[in-house]
ROMIKOL-481212 format. One record per residue (C-alpha): x, y, z. Coordinates in nm, 4 decimals, padded with zeros to 6 digits. Example, Ala and Ser with C-alpha at 12.3 -4.5 7.8 and 13.67 -1.06 7.14 Angstrom:
BEGIN
@px->01.2300 | py->-00.4500 | pz->00.7800 $
@px->01.3670 | py->-00.1060 | pz->00.7140 $
//
This chain:
BEGIN
@px->04.6031 | py->-03.0563 | pz->03.8748 $
@px->04.2787 | py->-03.2076 | pz->04.0037 $
@px->04.2013 | py->-02.9002 | pz->04.2177 $
@px->04.2758 | py->-02.6685 | pz->03.9239 $
@px->04.0394 | py->-02.8646 | pz->03.6985 $
@px->03.7674 | py->-02.8423 | pz->03.9619 $
@px->03.8129 | py->-02.4665 | pz->03.9774 $
@px->03.7896 | py->-02.4393 | pz->03.5985 $
@px->03.4678 | py->-02.6461 | pz->03.5942 $
@px->03.3183 | py->-02.4273 | pz->03.8682 $
@px->03.4067 | py->-02.1108 | pz->03.6751 $
@px->03.2510 | py->-02.2504 | pz->03.3575 $
@px->02.9323 | py->-02.3429 | pz->03.5431 $
@px->02.9134 | py->-01.9982 | pz->03.7001 $
@px->02.9567 | py->-01.8353 | pz->03.3588 $
@px->02.6772 | py->-02.0503 | pz->03.2092 $
@px->02.4471 | py->-01.9681 | pz->03.5010 $
@px->02.5194 | py->-01.5965 | pz->03.4584 $
@px->02.4372 | py->-01.6094 | pz->03.0850 $
@px->02.1082 | py->-01.7905 | pz->03.1554 $
@px->02.0079 | py->-01.5243 | pz->03.4087 $
@px->02.0945 | py->-01.2422 | pz->03.1656 $
@px->01.8953 | py->-01.4076 | pz->02.8835 $
@px->01.5852 | py->-01.4475 | pz->03.1037 $
@px->01.6030 | py->-01.0849 | pz->03.2137 $
@px->01.6276 | py->-00.9673 | pz->02.8548 $
@px->01.3278 | py->-01.1789 | pz->02.7523 $
@px->01.1221 | py->-01.0437 | pz->03.0426 $
@px->01.2182 | py->-00.6875 | pz->02.9500 $
@px->01.1191 | py->-00.7517 | pz->02.5867 $
@px->00.7765 | py->-00.8858 | pz->02.6933 $
@px->00.7249 | py->-00.5869 | pz->02.9196 $
@px->00.8099 | py->-00.3366 | pz->02.6467 $
@px->00.5857 | py->-00.5156 | pz->02.3967 $
@px->00.2918 | py->-00.5001 | pz->02.6359 $
@px->00.3554 | py->-00.1339 | pz->02.7032 $
@px->00.3673 | py->-00.0488 | pz->02.3313 $
@px->00.0508 | py->-00.2361 | pz->02.2385 $
@px->-00.1543 | py->-00.1067 | pz->02.5296 $
@px->-00.2343 | py->00.2444 | pz->02.4074 $
@px->-00.3643 | py->00.4945 | pz->02.6575 $
@px->-00.6102 | py->00.7813 | pz->02.6190 $
@px->-00.5818 | py->00.9590 | pz->02.2849 $
@px->-00.5605 | py->01.3344 | pz->02.3059 $
@px->-00.7165 | py->01.5578 | pz->02.0374 $
@px->-00.5186 | py->01.5363 | pz->01.7135 $
@px->-00.2680 | py->01.2923 | pz->01.8646 $
@px->-00.2107 | py->00.9370 | pz->01.7484 $
@px->-00.1619 | py->00.6126 | pz->01.9314 $
@px->00.1241 | py->00.5257 | pz->01.6962 $
@px->00.1810 | py->00.2307 | pz->01.4691 $
@px->00.1653 | py->-00.1343 | pz->01.5819 $
@px->00.5157 | py->-00.2697 | pz->01.6427 $
@px->00.4524 | py->-00.6429 | pz->01.5978 $
@px->00.4479 | py->-00.7270 | pz->01.2253 $
@px->00.4047 | py->-01.0649 | pz->01.0559 $
@px->00.5080 | py->-00.9355 | pz->00.7131 $
@px->00.7878 | py->-00.7105 | pz->00.5862 $
@px->00.7252 | py->-00.3498 | pz->00.6796 $
@px->00.6286 | py->-00.1343 | pz->00.3843 $
@px->00.8749 | py->00.1418 | pz->00.3116 $
@px->00.9091 | py->00.4281 | pz->00.0672 $
@px->00.7070 | py->00.7454 | pz->00.0389 $
@px->00.4162 | py->00.7530 | pz->00.2819 $
@px->00.0683 | py->00.7818 | pz->00.1318 $
@px->-00.1553 | py->00.9491 | pz->00.3922 $
@px->-00.5194 | py->00.8356 | pz->00.3766 $
@px->-00.7749 | py->01.0088 | pz->00.6007 $
@px->-01.1067 | py->00.8412 | pz->00.6777 $
@px->-01.3751 | py->00.8992 | pz->00.9419 $
@px->-01.5141 | py->00.6306 | pz->01.1714 $
@px->-01.8631 | py->00.6604 | pz->01.3189 $
@px->-01.9626 | py->00.3873 | pz->01.5655 $
@px->-02.2765 | py->00.2841 | pz->01.3748 $
@px->-02.0748 | py->00.2580 | pz->01.0483 $
@px->-01.7533 | py->00.1094 | pz->01.1808 $
@px->-01.7809 | py->-00.1994 | pz->00.9616 $
@px->-01.7729 | py->00.0284 | pz->00.6582 $
@px->-01.4475 | py->00.1897 | pz->00.7717 $
@px->-01.2812 | py->-00.1477 | pz->00.8238 $
@px->-01.3940 | py->-00.2736 | pz->00.4806 $
@px->-01.2690 | py->00.0440 | pz->00.3123 $
@px->-00.9305 | py->00.0275 | pz->00.4876 $
@px->-00.8954 | py->-00.3412 | pz->00.4059 $
@px->-00.9653 | py->-00.2792 | pz->00.0366 $
@px->-00.7072 | py->00.0001 | pz->00.0249 $
@px->-00.4413 | py->-00.2017 | pz->00.2046 $
@px->-00.4846 | py->-00.5324 | pz->00.0211 $
@px->-00.4852 | py->-00.3737 | pz->-00.3257 $
@px->-00.1587 | py->-00.1850 | pz->-00.2800 $
@px->00.2019 | py->-00.2521 | pz->-00.1882 $
@px->00.2561 | py->00.1168 | pz->-00.1147 $
@px->00.3444 | py->00.2560 | pz->00.2268 $
@px->-00.0104 | py->00.3588 | pz->00.3161 $
@px->-00.0599 | py->00.5342 | pz->00.6513 $
@px->-00.4191 | py->00.5725 | pz->00.7680 $
@px->-00.5427 | py->00.8572 | pz->00.9844 $
@px->-00.8780 | py->00.7559 | pz->01.1299 $
@px->-01.0845 | py->01.0456 | pz->01.2628 $
@px->-01.3411 | py->00.9348 | pz->01.5174 $
@px->-01.5127 | py->01.0210 | pz->01.8447 $
@px->-01.4034 | py->00.9201 | pz->02.1943 $
@px->-01.6678 | py->00.6492 | pz->02.2383 $
@px->-01.5564 | py->00.4683 | pz->01.9204 $
@px->-01.1765 | py->00.4693 | pz->01.9550 $
@px->-01.1462 | py->00.1556 | pz->02.1703 $
@px->-01.3838 | py->-00.0467 | pz->01.9530 $
@px->-01.1884 | py->00.0492 | pz->01.6426 $
@px->-00.8540 | py->-00.0305 | pz->01.8034 $
@px->-00.9695 | py->-00.3801 | pz->01.8993 $
@px->-01.1098 | py->-00.4420 | pz->01.5497 $
@px->-00.7820 | py->-00.3448 | pz->01.3862 $
@px->-00.5527 | py->-00.5246 | pz->01.6305 $
@px->-00.7324 | py->-00.8612 | pz->01.6422 $
@px->-00.7858 | py->-00.9146 | pz->01.2690 $
@px->-00.5822 | py->-00.9322 | pz->00.9484 $
@px->-00.5461 | py->-00.5525 | pz->00.9642 $
@px->-00.3089 | py->-00.5715 | pz->01.2619 $
@px->-00.0130 | py->-00.4970 | pz->01.0332 $
@px->-00.1395 | py->-00.1687 | pz->00.8918 $
@px->00.0062 | py->00.1664 | pz->00.9878 $
@px->-00.2508 | py->00.3961 | pz->01.1400 $
@px->-00.3173 | py->00.6657 | pz->01.3939 $
@px->-00.6456 | py->00.7500 | pz->01.5615 $
@px->-00.7500 | py->01.1131 | pz->01.5955 $
@px->-01.0347 | py->01.2300 | pz->01.8161 $
@px->-01.2629 | py->01.4824 | pz->01.6491 $
@px->-01.3950 | py->01.7544 | pz->01.8774 $
@px->-01.7553 | py->01.8547 | pz->01.7895 $
@px->-01.6881 | py->02.1882 | pz->01.9630 $
@px->-01.5143 | py->02.2910 | pz->01.6409 $
@px->-01.8608 | py->02.3213 | pz->01.4869 $
@px->-02.0042 | py->02.5541 | pz->01.7503 $
@px->-02.1820 | py->02.8443 | pz->01.5819 $
@px->-02.1362 | py->02.6896 | pz->01.2372 $
@px->-02.4393 | py->02.4608 | pz->01.2098 $
@px->-02.7876 | py->02.5856 | pz->01.1207 $
@px->-03.0491 | py->02.5532 | pz->01.3949 $
@px->-03.3056 | py->02.4448 | pz->01.1359 $
@px->-03.4498 | py->02.1202 | pz->01.2843 $
@px->-03.4423 | py->01.9515 | pz->00.9427 $
@px->-03.0730 | py->02.0338 | pz->00.9042 $
@px->-02.9896 | py->01.9261 | pz->01.2593 $
@px->-03.1296 | py->01.5794 | pz->01.1942 $
@px->-02.8944 | py->01.5397 | pz->00.8961 $
@px->-02.5926 | py->01.6797 | pz->01.0821 $
@px->-02.3276 | py->01.4273 | pz->01.1793 $
@px->-02.0163 | py->01.5926 | pz->01.3277 $
@px->-01.7713 | py->01.3601 | pz->01.1541 $
@px->-01.9015 | py->01.4564 | pz->00.8085 $
@px->-01.7262 | py->01.7917 | pz->00.8580 $
@px->-01.3900 | py->01.6325 | pz->00.9430 $
@px->-01.2763 | py->01.6752 | pz->00.5812 $
@px->-01.2701 | py->02.0531 | pz->00.6370 $
@px->-00.9829 | py->02.0191 | pz->00.8845 $
@px->-00.7394 | py->01.7874 | pz->00.7039 $
@px->-00.4157 | py->01.9792 | pz->00.7839 $
@px->-00.4893 | py->01.9549 | pz->01.1566 $
@px->-00.4688 | py->01.5757 | pz->01.1546 $
@px->-00.1479 | py->01.5363 | pz->00.9539 $
@px->00.0381 | py->01.8694 | pz->00.9822 $
@px->00.3624 | py->01.7174 | pz->00.8517 $
@px->00.2085 | py->01.5917 | pz->00.5249 $
@px->00.2143 | py->01.7876 | pz->00.1999 $
@px->-00.0499 | py->01.5791 | pz->00.0233 $
@px->-00.3233 | py->01.3409 | pz->00.1352 $
@px->-00.6271 | py->01.1421 | pz->00.0237 $
@px->-00.9603 | py->01.1774 | pz->00.2013 $
@px->-01.2142 | py->00.8940 | pz->00.1643 $
@px->-01.5736 | py->00.8594 | pz->00.2795 $
@px->-01.6399 | py->00.5353 | pz->00.4658 $
@px->-01.8919 | py->00.3939 | pz->00.2137 $
@px->-01.6153 | py->00.3260 | pz->-00.0370 $
@px->-01.4307 | py->00.0232 | pz->-00.1702 $
@px->-01.0988 | py->00.0595 | pz->-00.3537 $
@px->-01.0248 | py->-00.2003 | pz->-00.6225 $
@px->-00.6881 | py->-00.0768 | pz->-00.7543 $
@px->-00.3558 | py->00.0506 | pz->-00.6216 $
@px->-00.4272 | py->00.3707 | pz->-00.4312 $
@px->-00.0824 | py->00.5021 | pz->-00.5179 $
@px->-00.2212 | py->00.5751 | pz->-00.8649 $
@px->-00.4915 | py->00.7942 | pz->-00.7111 $
@px->-00.2354 | py->00.9622 | pz->-00.4862 $
@px->-00.0280 | py->01.0535 | pz->-00.7912 $
@px->-00.3192 | py->01.2477 | pz->-00.9431 $
@px->-00.1732 | py->01.5698 | pz->-01.0796 $
@px->-00.3135 | py->01.8872 | pz->-00.9265 $
@px->-00.2862 | py->02.2066 | pz->-01.1272 $
@px->-00.0678 | py->02.4885 | pz->-00.9999 $
@px->-00.2445 | py->02.6770 | pz->-00.7209 $
@px->-00.5142 | py->02.4124 | pz->-00.6688 $
@px->-00.5595 | py->02.2875 | pz->-00.3137 $
@px->-00.7764 | py->01.9882 | pz->-00.4042 $
@px->-00.9049 | py->01.7548 | pz->-00.6751 $
@px->-01.2619 | py->01.6192 | pz->-00.6883 $
@px->-01.4830 | py->01.4169 | pz->-00.9214 $
@px->-01.7221 | py->01.6351 | pz->-01.1197 $
@px->-02.0827 | py->01.5163 | pz->-01.1112 $
@px->-02.1071 | py->01.5397 | pz->-01.4900 $
@px->-01.8156 | py->01.3094 | pz->-01.5674 $
@px->-01.8716 | py->01.0268 | pz->-01.8125 $
@px->-01.8378 | py->00.7343 | pz->-01.5702 $
@px->-02.0994 | py->00.8368 | pz->-01.3143 $
@px->-02.3253 | py->01.0796 | pz->-01.5023 $
@px->-02.5786 | py->00.8065 | pz->-01.5691 $
@px->-02.6034 | py->00.7540 | pz->-01.1951 $
@px->-02.6943 | py->01.1140 | pz->-01.1146 $
@px->-02.9713 | py->01.1568 | pz->-00.8618 $
@px->-03.2447 | py->01.3275 | pz->-01.0551 $
@px->-03.5554 | py->01.4965 | pz->-00.9277 $
@px->-03.6007 | py->01.7930 | pz->-00.6978 $
@px->-03.2900 | py->02.0013 | pz->-00.6699 $
@px->-03.0882 | py->01.8711 | pz->-00.9643 $
@px->-02.8085 | py->01.7434 | pz->-00.7413 $
@px->-02.5566 | py->01.7541 | pz->-01.0270 $
@px->-02.5194 | py->02.1324 | pz->-01.0423 $
@px->-02.4700 | py->02.4277 | pz->-00.8106 $
@px->-02.8351 | py->02.5305 | pz->-00.7961 $
@px->-02.9124 | py->02.1991 | pz->-00.6304 $
@px->-02.6950 | py->02.2964 | pz->-00.3330 $
@px->-02.7109 | py->02.6773 | pz->-00.3048 $
@px->-02.9898 | py->02.9368 | pz->-00.2984 $
@px->-02.9032 | py->03.1707 | pz->-00.5851 $
@px->-03.1699 | py->03.4181 | pz->-00.4712 $
@px->-02.9581 | py->03.5111 | pz->-00.1695 $
@px->-02.7462 | py->03.8247 | pz->-00.2057 $
@px->-02.4295 | py->03.6653 | pz->-00.0640 $
@px->-02.4474 | py->03.3963 | pz->-00.3332 $
@px->-02.5313 | py->03.6426 | pz->-00.6125 $
@px->-02.2243 | py->03.8524 | pz->-00.5300 $
@px->-01.9953 | py->03.5575 | pz->-00.5987 $
@px->-02.0854 | py->03.5603 | pz->-00.9685 $
@px->-02.1086 | py->03.1818 | pz->-00.9910 $
@px->-02.3114 | py->03.0170 | pz->-01.2663 $
@px->-02.6054 | py->02.8228 | pz->-01.1240 $
@px->-02.5773 | py->02.5491 | pz->-01.3867 $
@px->-02.2098 | py->02.4812 | pz->-01.3102 $
@px->-02.1494 | py->02.1104 | pz->-01.2626 $
@px->-02.1075 | py->02.0267 | pz->-00.8944 $
@px->-01.8561 | py->01.7780 | pz->-00.7553 $
@px->-01.8668 | py->01.5011 | pz->-00.4996 $
@px->-01.6447 | py->01.5491 | pz->-00.1908 $
@px->-01.6488 | py->01.1812 | pz->-00.0915 $
@px->-01.3020 | py->01.1449 | pz->-00.2446 $
@px->-01.0551 | py->01.4317 | pz->-00.2139 $
@px->-00.6928 | py->01.4570 | pz->-00.3221 $
@px->-00.5613 | py->01.7453 | pz->-00.1121 $
@px->-00.2488 | py->01.9540 | pz->-00.1605 $
@px->-00.2155 | py->02.0385 | pz->00.2072 $
@px->00.0499 | py->02.3015 | pz->00.1474 $
@px->-00.1883 | py->02.4973 | pz->-00.0748 $
@px->-00.4752 | py->02.4200 | pz->00.1625 $
@px->-00.2900 | py->02.5932 | pz->00.4440 $
@px->-00.1539 | py->02.8778 | pz->00.2305 $
@px->-00.5034 | py->02.9609 | pz->00.1029 $
@px->-00.6618 | py->02.9123 | pz->00.4469 $
@px->-00.9197 | py->02.6716 | pz->00.3017 $
@px->-01.0357 | py->02.5655 | pz->00.6475 $
@px->-01.0936 | py->02.9286 | pz->00.7462 $
@px->-01.2911 | py->02.9934 | pz->00.4275 $
@px->-01.5096 | py->02.6877 | pz->00.4850 $
@px->-01.5757 | py->02.7964 | pz->00.8438 $
@px->-01.6740 | py->03.1431 | pz->00.7191 $
@px->-01.9401 | py->03.0073 | pz->00.4828 $
@px->-02.0737 | py->02.7716 | pz->00.7460 $
@px->-02.1139 | py->03.0587 | pz->00.9919 $
@px->-02.2698 | py->03.2865 | pz->00.7286 $
@px->-02.5215 | py->03.0172 | pz->00.6415 $
@px->-02.6440 | py->03.0036 | pz->01.0007 $
@px->-02.7341 | py->03.3732 | pz->00.9695 $
@px->-02.8487 | py->03.3988 | pz->00.6077 $
@px->-02.9694 | py->03.0476 | pz->00.5158 $
@px->-02.7657 | py->03.0157 | pz->00.1953 $
@px->-02.8171 | py->02.6488 | pz->00.1192 $
@px->-03.0777 | py->02.5124 | pz->-00.1207 $
@px->-03.4054 | py->02.3914 | pz->00.0322 $
@px->-03.3723 | py->02.0679 | pz->-00.1662 $
@px->-03.0307 | py->01.9944 | pz->-00.0193 $
@px->-03.1341 | py->01.6735 | pz->00.1586 $
@px->-02.8358 | py->01.5331 | pz->00.3529 $
@px->-02.5447 | py->01.6855 | pz->00.1580 $
@px->-02.4893 | py->01.9688 | pz->00.4039 $
@px->-02.1098 | py->01.9483 | pz->00.3858 $
@px->-02.1029 | py->02.0132 | pz->00.0114 $
@px->-02.2198 | py->02.3800 | pz->-00.0293 $
@px->-01.9207 | py->02.5492 | pz->00.1414 $
@px->-01.6838 | py->02.3306 | pz->-00.0606 $
@px->-01.8595 | py->02.4260 | pz->-00.3850 $
@px->-01.8180 | py->02.7951 | pz->-00.3024 $
@px->-01.4548 | py->02.7793 | pz->-00.1921 $
@px->-01.3427 | py->02.5558 | pz->-00.4801 $
@px->-01.5524 | py->02.7149 | pz->-00.7571 $
@px->-01.3409 | py->02.6826 | pz->-01.0730 $
@px->-01.0380 | py->02.6331 | pz->-00.8475 $
@px->-01.0044 | py->02.2558 | pz->-00.8271 $
@px->-00.8490 | py->01.9797 | pz->-01.0314 $
@px->-01.0334 | py->01.6663 | pz->-01.1430 $
@px->-01.0010 | py->01.2991 | pz->-01.0556 $
@px->-01.0037 | py->01.0216 | pz->-01.3150 $
@px->-01.3742 | py->00.9182 | pz->-01.3350 $
@px->-01.2888 | py->00.5500 | pz->-01.2852 $
@px->-01.1333 | py->00.6476 | pz->-00.9518 $
@px->-01.4702 | py->00.7629 | pz->-00.8239 $
@px->-01.7620 | py->00.5614 | pz->-00.9584 $
@px->-02.0495 | py->00.6715 | pz->-00.7386 $
@px->-02.4263 | py->00.6658 | pz->-00.6853 $
@px->-02.4151 | py->00.2948 | pz->-00.6010 $
@px->-02.6322 | py->00.3748 | pz->-00.2997 $
@px->-02.9185 | py->00.5237 | pz->-00.5018 $
@px->-03.2373 | py->00.3642 | pz->-00.6297 $
@px->-03.1814 | py->00.1569 | pz->-00.9426 $
@px->-02.8017 | py->00.1486 | pz->-00.9228 $
@px->-02.8103 | py->-00.2212 | pz->-01.0078 $
@px->-02.9752 | py->-00.1394 | pz->-01.3405 $
@px->-02.7527 | py->00.1579 | pz->-01.4261 $
@px->-02.4228 | py->-00.0227 | pz->-01.3804 $
@px->-02.3330 | py->-00.3612 | pz->-01.5249 $
@px->-02.1352 | py->-00.6100 | pz->-01.3136 $
@px->-01.8529 | py->-00.5802 | pz->-01.5693 $
@px->-01.8359 | py->-00.2031 | pz->-01.5276 $
@px->-01.8389 | py->-00.2287 | pz->-01.1486 $
@px->-01.5590 | py->-00.4843 | pz->-01.1615 $
@px->-01.3498 | py->-00.2537 | pz->-01.3825 $
@px->-01.3998 | py->00.0512 | pz->-01.1591 $
@px->-01.1004 | py->00.1466 | pz->-00.9456 $
@px->-01.3032 | py->00.3008 | pz->-00.6642 $
@px->-01.6701 | py->00.2417 | pz->-00.5818 $
@px->-01.8789 | py->00.4810 | pz->-00.3743 $
@px->-02.2173 | py->00.3884 | pz->-00.2284 $
@px->-02.3259 | py->00.7489 | pz->-00.1766 $
@px->-02.7004 | py->00.7687 | pz->-00.1410 $
@px->-02.9561 | py->00.6195 | pz->00.0961 $
@px->-02.8760 | py->00.2499 | pz->00.0451 $
@px->-02.5498 | py->00.1321 | pz->00.2002 $
@px->-02.3753 | py->-00.1981 | pz->00.1188 $
@px->-02.3970 | py->-00.3149 | pz->00.4793 $
@px->-02.7754 | py->-00.2742 | pz->00.4606 $
@px->-03.0454 | py->-00.5060 | pz->00.3286 $
@px->-03.1456 | py->-00.3372 | pz->00.0014 $
@px->-02.8216 | py->-00.2051 | pz->-00.1510 $
@px->-02.6851 | py->-00.2993 | pz->-00.4923 $
@px->-02.3557 | py->-00.4844 | pz->-00.5361 $
@px->-02.3301 | py->-00.5919 | pz->-00.1729 $
@px->-02.1271 | py->-00.8946 | pz->-00.2856 $
@px->-01.8450 | py->-00.6599 | pz->-00.3883 $
@px->-01.8456 | py->-00.4942 | pz->-00.0459 $
@px->-01.8711 | py->-00.8282 | pz->00.1381 $
@px->-01.5420 | py->-00.9379 | pz->-00.0169 $
@px->-01.3579 | py->-00.6764 | pz->00.1888 $
@px->-01.5605 | py->-00.6807 | pz->00.5096 $
@px->-01.3872 | py->-00.8256 | pz->00.8167 $
@px->-01.6083 | py->-00.9693 | pz->01.0908 $
@px->-01.6172 | py->-00.7602 | pz->01.4085 $
@px->-01.4283 | py->-00.9536 | pz->01.6801 $
@px->-01.6428 | py->-00.7840 | pz->01.9474 $
@px->-01.9671 | py->-00.8946 | pz->01.7796 $
@px->-02.1177 | py->-00.5443 | pz->01.7913 $
@px->-02.1445 | py->-00.4749 | pz->01.4176 $
@px->-02.3455 | py->-00.6975 | pz->01.1833 $
@px->-02.4235 | py->-00.6263 | pz->00.8164 $
@px->-02.7921 | py->-00.6704 | pz->00.7421 $
@px->-02.8486 | py->-00.9396 | pz->00.4828 $
@px->-03.1655 | py->-01.0806 | pz->00.3236 $
@px->-03.1885 | py->-01.4517 | pz->00.3895 $
@px->-03.3794 | py->-01.7135 | pz->00.1965 $
@px->-03.7458 | py->-01.7019 | pz->00.2969 $
@px->-03.7472 | py->-01.3255 | pz->00.3707 $
@px->-04.0166 | py->-01.1252 | pz->00.1982 $
//
C-alpha cells in the first residue's frame, strides 16, 4: 500500500509539473503574438496596418462609420484633436482612415498608440504624390499653395473600396456632437456627395469677402474661358466648402467622379481655368464643376466654418460656437497657432504629442 501511495503522489506531481509547463508556454506564445500584432511593418500604398488588438474598454460594434482624414506632419496635432473629438463624442463604431505620407506614418502611429486614442479603430494609408503628375499647374504661385494631401479627397473610393458611404473631414475641424447623425445625412437619389453651401444661414456671416467673392462660382473659376462657358453654369451660383464631405461611394464610382476631377485638373494645366483670385483653395474648382447642381446639402450646424478668418471672434458668439455640432477653422488662422479665435475649444480636444515634436503656439502673459 505504501509503494502504491508513493506512485500516486509521484504521478500527481508529474501532472502538476506538466500543467505548469504548458501554462508558461501558452503565456509566452500570447506575449509573442501580442508583440507581433502591435509592431506594424511598412505600410504599402492603400493598405492598412489594421486595428489595435489590446483594448481597455468594450469594443464598439454595429454598423461601421468610415471617417477619412488627412495627416500632414506639420499639422499632425490637428489630426489628433479632430479624431479625439469625433471619438469621444460618439458611441458609434467609428473607423478612421488616415491618409498621410511615408515620413509621417510612424509619428502618427506612436501618437495614437501611446495616448488615450489607443483604443480607436484606424488604418493608415500612404498617399502617393505621383497620382498628381500632370494635374497641377506649373504657375509658381499655385505651386506654393499646392499640398499633395489636399487632393486626397478626390480619391476616396481607393482608400476604402469596401465601403458604400463615408465622411471626409479636413484636419482643422472639431466635432462637438455624435458623428453618426452627420453620417445619416440623406443624399438625394443620384447624388454622389453632400456639401455645405457657402450661403447657408449658419456660416454666411463668416464669408470671406473682398477680391474674388469666395462664396460663389466666379470666385473660383474664370468664366471668360471657353471651357467654362460651354458648361452653362451661372457665375453667381453659391459655392460650397469641401472641408466636410458625405460621400455615397457607390455613386462616386458609378459616375467616375475621380476620373472627372482628374480631367478638370489636367485641363486646367493647359487652359488656366481657375480664377486669379483663388488664393489657396485650389482643390475646390474641379469639385464645383463636377458637382454643379448635383450635390445634396449638409445641415448648416454640422459645418460652422470661417473660424480661421479675420474677425471670427466678433462674428460668432461663444454661445453659438458651443451649440455648433462641427467647427471648421478654414482660413489663415489655425487653432494651434497664436492668433486664432476660439483656441480654448480646440485645446479641449488636443492630446499632447508623446514624442515632443508638435507644440501648439500659445500667447503667454507678457507677450506683446
